[in-house]
Chimera marker file (.cmm) of the C-alpha trace (Angstrom):
<marker_set name="trace">
<marker id="1" x="-146.616" y="243.852" z="-57.543" r="1" g="1" b="0" radius="0.5"/>
<marker id="2" x="-146.547" y="246.792" z="-55.133" r="1" g="1" b="0" radius="0.5"/>
<marker id="3" x="-144.100" y="248.800" z="-57.242" r="1" g="1" b="0" radius="0.5"/>
<marker id="4" x="-141.739" y="249.195" z="-54.294" r="1" g="1" b="0" radius="0.5"/>
<marker id="5" x="-137.989" y="249.550" z="-54.732" r="1" g="1" b="0" radius="0.5"/>
<marker id="6" x="-136.499" y="246.400" z="-53.227" r="1" g="1" b="0" radius="0.5"/>
<marker id="7" x="-133.508" y="247.098" z="-50.972" r="1" g="1" b="0" radius="0.5"/>
<marker id="8" x="-130.180" y="245.543" z="-51.898" r="1" g="1" b="0" radius="0.5"/>
<marker id="9" x="-127.861" y="244.042" z="-49.301" r="1" g="1" b="0" radius="0.5"/>
<marker id="10" x="-124.161" y="243.406" z="-49.856" r="1" g="1" b="0" radius="0.5"/>
<marker id="11" x="-123.944" y="240.093" z="-47.935" r="1" g="1" b="0" radius="0.5"/>
<marker id="12" x="-121.118" y="241.363" z="-45.726" r="1" g="1" b="0" radius="0.5"/>
<marker id="13" x="-122.555" y="240.261" z="-42.379" r="1" g="1" b="0" radius="0.5"/>
<marker id="14" x="-120.034" y="238.380" z="-40.247" r="1" g="1" b="0" radius="0.5"/>
<marker id="15" x="-121.730" y="238.144" z="-36.851" r="1" g="1" b="0" radius="0.5"/>
<marker id="16" x="-125.111" y="237.034" z="-35.568" r="1" g="1" b="0" radius="0.5"/>
<marker id="17" x="-125.817" y="240.610" z="-34.457" r="1" g="1" b="0" radius="0.5"/>
<marker id="18" x="-125.218" y="241.816" z="-38.021" r="1" g="1" b="0" radius="0.5"/>
<marker id="19" x="-127.476" y="239.062" z="-39.372" r="1" g="1" b="0" radius="0.5"/>
<marker id="20" x="-130.184" y="239.960" z="-36.855" r="1" g="1" b="0" radius="0.5"/>
<marker id="21" x="-129.931" y="243.618" z="-37.910" r="1" g="1" b="0" radius="0.5"/>
<marker id="22" x="-130.352" y="242.613" z="-41.553" r="1" g="1" b="0" radius="0.5"/>
<marker id="23" x="-133.372" y="240.498" z="-40.681" r="1" g="1" b="0" radius="0.5"/>
<marker id="24" x="-134.856" y="243.443" z="-38.767" r="1" g="1" b="0" radius="0.5"/>
<marker id="25" x="-134.360" y="245.721" z="-41.805" r="1" g="1" b="0" radius="0.5"/>
<marker id="26" x="-136.029" y="243.126" z="-44.018" r="1" g="1" b="0" radius="0.5"/>
<marker id="27" x="-139.000" y="242.817" z="-41.671" r="1" g="1" b="0" radius="0.5"/>
<marker id="28" x="-139.307" y="246.629" z="-41.562" r="1" g="1" b="0" radius="0.5"/>
<marker id="29" x="-139.380" y="246.686" z="-45.374" r="1" g="1" b="0" radius="0.5"/>
<marker id="30" x="-142.077" y="244.000" z="-45.514" r="1" g="1" b="0" radius="0.5"/>
<marker id="31" x="-144.091" y="245.810" z="-42.839" r="1" g="1" b="0" radius="0.5"/>
<marker id="32" x="-143.969" y="249.008" z="-44.907" r="1" g="1" b="0" radius="0.5"/>
<marker id="33" x="-146.044" y="247.398" z="-47.691" r="1" g="1" b="0" radius="0.5"/>
<marker id="34" x="-149.738" y="248.255" z="-47.667" r="1" g="1" b="0" radius="0.5"/>
<marker id="35" x="-152.608" y="246.251" z="-49.188" r="1" g="1" b="0" radius="0.5"/>
<marker id="36" x="-153.609" y="249.233" z="-51.335" r="1" g="1" b="0" radius="0.5"/>
<marker id="37" x="-150.244" y="248.984" z="-53.106" r="1" g="1" b="0" radius="0.5"/>
<marker id="38" x="-151.151" y="245.625" z="-54.633" r="1" g="1" b="0" radius="0.5"/>
<marker id="39" x="-154.921" y="246.012" z="-54.951" r="1" g="1" b="0" radius="0.5"/>
<marker id="40" x="-155.894" y="245.569" z="-58.590" r="1" g="1" b="0" radius="0.5"/>
<marker id="41" x="-152.474" y="244.286" z="-59.660" r="1" g="1" b="0" radius="0.5"/>
<marker id="42" x="-153.748" y="240.896" z="-60.851" r="1" g="1" b="0" radius="0.5"/>
<marker id="43" x="-153.309" y="241.868" z="-64.508" r="1" g="1" b="0" radius="0.5"/>
<marker id="44" x="-150.261" y="244.126" z="-64.028" r="1" g="1" b="0" radius="0.5"/>
<marker id="45" x="-147.390" y="243.076" z="-66.287" r="1" g="1" b="0" radius="0.5"/>
<marker id="46" x="-144.324" y="241.864" z="-64.407" r="1" g="1" b="0" radius="0.5"/>
<marker id="47" x="-141.097" y="241.486" z="-66.391" r="1" g="1" b="0" radius="0.5"/>
<marker id="48" x="-138.179" y="239.577" z="-64.888" r="1" g="1" b="0" radius="0.5"/>
<marker id="49" x="-134.704" y="239.553" z="-66.375" r="1" g="1" b="0" radius="0.5"/>
<marker id="50" x="-133.368" y="236.027" z="-65.955" r="1" g="1" b="0" radius="0.5"/>
<marker id="51" x="-129.837" y="235.677" z="-67.272" r="1" g="1" b="0" radius="0.5"/>
<marker id="52" x="-130.074" y="236.264" z="-71.026" r="1" g="1" b="0" radius="0.5"/>
<marker id="53" x="-133.845" y="236.549" z="-71.366" r="1" g="1" b="0" radius="0.5"/>
<marker id="54" x="-136.922" y="238.301" z="-70.081" r="1" g="1" b="0" radius="0.5"/>
<marker id="55" x="-139.929" y="236.465" z="-68.702" r="1" g="1" b="0" radius="0.5"/>
<marker id="56" x="-143.313" y="238.196" z="-68.599" r="1" g="1" b="0" radius="0.5"/>
<marker id="57" x="-146.101" y="237.401" z="-66.163" r="1" g="1" b="0" radius="0.5"/>
<marker id="58" x="-149.440" y="238.866" z="-65.221" r="1" g="1" b="0" radius="0.5"/>
<marker id="59" x="-149.557" y="239.875" z="-61.561" r="1" g="1" b="0" radius="0.5"/>
<marker id="60" x="-151.482" y="236.780" z="-60.525" r="1" g="1" b="0" radius="0.5"/>
<marker id="61" x="-149.230" y="234.472" z="-62.587" r="1" g="1" b="0" radius="0.5"/>
<marker id="62" x="-146.162" y="236.051" z="-60.986" r="1" g="1" b="0" radius="0.5"/>
<marker id="63" x="-147.517" y="235.689" z="-57.458" r="1" g="1" b="0" radius="0.5"/>
<marker id="64" x="-148.883" y="232.158" z="-57.700" r="1" g="1" b="0" radius="0.5"/>
<marker id="65" x="-146.559" y="230.641" z="-60.297" r="1" g="1" b="0" radius="0.5"/>
<marker id="66" x="-143.229" y="232.274" z="-59.443" r="1" g="1" b="0" radius="0.5"/>
<marker id="67" x="-143.035" y="234.237" z="-56.167" r="1" g="1" b="0" radius="0.5"/>
<marker id="68" x="-144.819" y="231.781" z="-53.863" r="1" g="1" b="0" radius="0.5"/>
<marker id="69" x="-143.068" y="228.670" z="-55.220" r="1" g="1" b="0" radius="0.5"/>
<marker id="70" x="-139.673" y="230.410" z="-54.942" r="1" g="1" b="0" radius="0.5"/>
<marker id="71" x="-140.379" y="231.489" z="-51.371" r="1" g="1" b="0" radius="0.5"/>
<marker id="72" x="-141.287" y="227.952" z="-50.325" r="1" g="1" b="0" radius="0.5"/>
<marker id="73" x="-138.337" y="226.472" z="-52.220" r="1" g="1" b="0" radius="0.5"/>
<marker id="74" x="-135.882" y="228.708" z="-50.350" r="1" g="1" b="0" radius="0.5"/>
<marker id="75" x="-137.585" y="228.238" z="-46.970" r="1" g="1" b="0" radius="0.5"/>
<marker id="76" x="-137.532" y="224.464" z="-47.451" r="1" g="1" b="0" radius="0.5"/>
<marker id="77" x="-133.909" y="224.500" z="-48.593" r="1" g="1" b="0" radius="0.5"/>
<marker id="78" x="-132.834" y="226.531" z="-45.545" r="1" g="1" b="0" radius="0.5"/>
<marker id="79" x="-134.769" y="224.149" z="-43.281" r="1" g="1" b="0" radius="0.5"/>
<marker id="80" x="-133.132" y="221.130" z="-44.936" r="1" g="1" b="0" radius="0.5"/>
<marker id="81" x="-129.624" y="222.595" z="-44.622" r="1" g="1" b="0" radius="0.5"/>
<marker id="82" x="-130.184" y="223.355" z="-40.937" r="1" g="1" b="0" radius="0.5"/>
<marker id="83" x="-131.500" y="219.830" z="-40.258" r="1" g="1" b="0" radius="0.5"/>
<marker id="84" x="-128.646" y="218.266" z="-42.215" r="1" g="1" b="0" radius="0.5"/>
<marker id="85" x="-126.161" y="220.200" z="-40.094" r="1" g="1" b="0" radius="0.5"/>
<marker id="86" x="-127.659" y="218.991" z="-36.827" r="1" g="1" b="0" radius="0.5"/>
<marker id="87" x="-129.862" y="221.913" z="-35.833" r="1" g="1" b="0" radius="0.5"/>
<marker id="88" x="-132.668" y="220.594" z="-33.632" r="1" g="1" b="0" radius="0.5"/>
<marker id="89" x="-135.670" y="221.791" z="-35.616" r="1" g="1" b="0" radius="0.5"/>
<marker id="90" x="-138.720" y="219.941" z="-36.815" r="1" g="1" b="0" radius="0.5"/>
<marker id="91" x="-141.948" y="220.242" z="-38.728" r="1" g="1" b="0" radius="0.5"/>
<marker id="92" x="-143.488" y="222.505" z="-36.077" r="1" g="1" b="0" radius="0.5"/>
<marker id="93" x="-140.636" y="225.006" z="-36.610" r="1" g="1" b="0" radius="0.5"/>
<marker id="94" x="-141.176" y="224.947" z="-40.369" r="1" g="1" b="0" radius="0.5"/>
<marker id="95" x="-144.965" y="225.154" z="-40.372" r="1" g="1" b="0" radius="0.5"/>
<marker id="96" x="-145.311" y="227.324" z="-37.307" r="1" g="1" b="0" radius="0.5"/>
<marker id="97" x="-146.855" y="226.877" z="-33.912" r="1" g="1" b="0" radius="0.5"/>
<marker id="98" x="-150.318" y="228.426" z="-33.491" r="1" g="1" b="0" radius="0.5"/>
<link id1="1" id2="2" r="1" g="1" b="0" radius="0.2"/>
<link id1="2" id2="3" r="1" g="1" b="0" radius="0.2"/>
<link id1="3" id2="4" r="1" g="1" b="0" radius="0.2"/>
<link id1="4" id2="5" r="1" g="1" b="0" radius="0.2"/>
<link id1="5" id2="6" r="1" g="1" b="0" radius="0.2"/>
<link id1="6" id2="7" r="1" g="1" b="0" radius="0.2"/>
<link id1="7" id2="8" r="1" g="1" b="0" radius="0.2"/>
<link id1="8" id2="9" r="1" g="1" b="0" radius="0.2"/>
<link id1="9" id2="10" r="1" g="1" b="0" radius="0.2"/>
<link id1="10" id2="11" r="1" g="1" b="0" radius="0.2"/>
<link id1="11" id2="12" r="1" g="1" b="0" radius="0.2"/>
<link id1="12" id2="13" r="1" g="1" b="0" radius="0.2"/>
<link id1="13" id2="14" r="1" g="1" b="0" radius="0.2"/>
<link id1="14" id2="15" r="1" g="1" b="0" radius="0.2"/>
<link id1="15" id2="16" r="1" g="1" b="0" radius="0.2"/>
<link id1="16" id2="17" r="1" g="1" b="0" radius="0.2"/>
<link id1="17" id2="18" r="1" g="1" b="0" radius="0.2"/>
<link id1="18" id2="19" r="1" g="1" b="0" radius="0.2"/>
<link id1="19" id2="20" r="1" g="1" b="0" radius="0.2"/>
<link id1="20" id2="21" r="1" g="1" b="0" radius="0.2"/>
<link id1="21" id2="22" r="1" g="1" b="0" radius="0.2"/>
<link id1="22" id2="23" r="1" g="1" b="0" radius="0.2"/>
<link id1="23" id2="24" r="1" g="1" b="0" radius="0.2"/>
<link id1="24" id2="25" r="1" g="1" b="0" radius="0.2"/>
<link id1="25" id2="26" r="1" g="1" b="0" radius="0.2"/>
<link id1="26" id2="27" r="1" g="1" b="0" radius="0.2"/>
<link id1="27" id2="28" r="1" g="1" b="0" radius="0.2"/>
<link id1="28" id2="29" r="1" g="1" b="0" radius="0.2"/>
<link id1="29" id2="30" r="1" g="1" b="0" radius="0.2"/>
<link id1="30" id2="31" r="1" g="1" b="0" radius="0.2"/>
<link id1="31" id2="32" r="1" g="1" b="0" radius="0.2"/>
<link id1="32" id2="33" r="1" g="1" b="0" radius="0.2"/>
<link id1="33" id2="34" r="1" g="1" b="0" radius="0.2"/>
<link id1="34" id2="35" r="1" g="1" b="0" radius="0.2"/>
<link id1="35" id2="36" r="1" g="1" b="0" radius="0.2"/>
<link id1="36" id2="37" r="1" g="1" b="0" radius="0.2"/>
<link id1="37" id2="38" r="1" g="1" b="0" radius="0.2"/>
<link id1="38" id2="39" r="1" g="1" b="0" radius="0.2"/>
<link id1="39" id2="40" r="1" g="1" b="0" radius="0.2"/>
<link id1="40" id2="41" r="1" g="1" b="0" radius="0.2"/>
<link id1="41" id2="42" r="1" g="1" b="0" radius="0.2"/>
<link id1="42" id2="43" r="1" g="1" b="0" radius="0.2"/>
<link id1="43" id2="44" r="1" g="1" b="0" radius="0.2"/>
<link id1="44" id2="45" r="1" g="1" b="0" radius="0.2"/>
<link id1="45" id2="46" r="1" g="1" b="0" radius="0.2"/>
<link id1="46" id2="47" r="1" g="1" b="0" radius="0.2"/>
<link id1="47" id2="48" r="1" g="1" b="0" radius="0.2"/>
<link id1="48" id2="49" r="1" g="1" b="0" radius="0.2"/>
<link id1="49" id2="50" r="1" g="1" b="0" radius="0.2"/>
<link id1="50" id2="51" r="1" g="1" b="0" radius="0.2"/>
<link id1="51" id2="52" r="1" g="1" b="0" radius="0.2"/>
<link id1="52" id2="53" r="1" g="1" b="0" radius="0.2"/>
<link id1="53" id2="54" r="1" g="1" b="0" radius="0.2"/>
<link id1="54" id2="55" r="1" g="1" b="0" radius="0.2"/>
<link id1="55" id2="56" r="1" g="1" b="0" radius="0.2"/>
<link id1="56" id2="57" r="1" g="1" b="0" radius="0.2"/>
<link id1="57" id2="58" r="1" g="1" b="0" radius="0.2"/>
<link id1="58" id2="59" r="1" g="1" b="0" radius="0.2"/>
<link id1="59" id2="60" r="1" g="1" b="0" radius="0.2"/>
<link id1="60" id2="61" r="1" g="1" b="0" radius="0.2"/>
<link id1="61" id2="62" r="1" g="1" b="0" radius="0.2"/>
<link id1="62" id2="63" r="1" g="1" b="0" radius="0.2"/>
<link id1="63" id2="64" r="1" g="1" b="0" radius="0.2"/>
<link id1="64" id2="65" r="1" g="1" b="0" radius="0.2"/>
<link id1="65" id2="66" r="1" g="1" b="0" radius="0.2"/>
<link id1="66" id2="67" r="1" g="1" b="0" radius="0.2"/>
<link id1="67" id2="68" r="1" g="1" b="0" radius="0.2"/>
<link id1="68" id2="69" r="1" g="1" b="0" radius="0.2"/>
<link id1="69" id2="70" r="1" g="1" b="0" radius="0.2"/>
<link id1="70" id2="71" r="1" g="1" b="0" radius="0.2"/>
<link id1="71" id2="72" r="1" g="1" b="0" radius="0.2"/>
<link id1="72" id2="73" r="1" g="1" b="0" radius="0.2"/>
<link id1="73" id2="74" r="1" g="1" b="0" radius="0.2"/>
<link id1="74" id2="75" r="1" g="1" b="0" radius="0.2"/>
<link id1="75" id2="76" r="1" g="1" b="0" radius="0.2"/>
<link id1="76" id2="77" r="1" g="1" b="0" radius="0.2"/>
<link id1="77" id2="78" r="1" g="1" b="0" radius="0.2"/>
<link id1="78" id2="79" r="1" g="1" b="0" radius="0.2"/>
<link id1="79" id2="80" r="1" g="1" b="0" radius="0.2"/>
<link id1="80" id2="81" r="1" g="1" b="0" radius="0.2"/>
<link id1="81" id2="82" r="1" g="1" b="0" radius="0.2"/>
<link id1="82" id2="83" r="1" g="1" b="0" radius="0.2"/>
<link id1="83" id2="84" r="1" g="1" b="0" radius="0.2"/>
<link id1="84" id2="85" r="1" g="1" b="0" radius="0.2"/>
<link id1="85" id2="86" r="1" g="1" b="0" radius="0.2"/>
<link id1="86" id2="87" r="1" g="1" b="0" radius="0.2"/>
<link id1="87" id2="88" r="1" g="1" b="0" radius="0.2"/>
<link id1="88" id2="89" r="1" g="1" b="0" radius="0.2"/>
<link id1="89" id2="90" r="1" g="1" b="0" radius="0.2"/>
<link id1="90" id2="91" r="1" g="1" b="0" radius="0.2"/>
<link id1="91" id2="92" r="1" g="1" b="0" radius="0.2"/>
<link id1="92" id2="93" r="1" g="1" b="0" radius="0.2"/>
<link id1="93" id2="94" r="1" g="1" b="0" radius="0.2"/>
<link id1="94" id2="95" r="1" g="1" b="0" radius="0.2"/>
<link id1="95" id2="96" r="1" g="1" b="0" radius="0.2"/>
<link id1="96" id2="97" r="1" g="1" b="0" radius="0.2"/>
<link id1="97" id2="98" r="1" g="1" b="0" radius="0.2"/>
</marker_set>
C-alpha cells in the first residue's frame, strides 16, 4: 500500500545474534513507513502473483482480507510451534501486556 520496496533476506542466519540483527533490520524498515505513504490508498490496485495466477485487490480489500489475516495466521502458527516445543509462553505473550 505504501509503495515501498520490501527488503529480501536470504534466510542464512545461524545464530541468535544473527536472528536478532535481522529482526532489528525488519523493525527499522517498518519504522521507516509514514502514514502519508498509505493515505488515500483504499482504492489503489494491488496485484499479487500467487504461483501461476495474479490476484487483484483494492487497497482496503488487500489490507483487511489478505494482509491482516496472513499476519495473524503466521503469528498464531509461530506461537503454536513454540508452545508445542515446550516454550513457556501463554496468552499474555501472544496478546501483549499493557
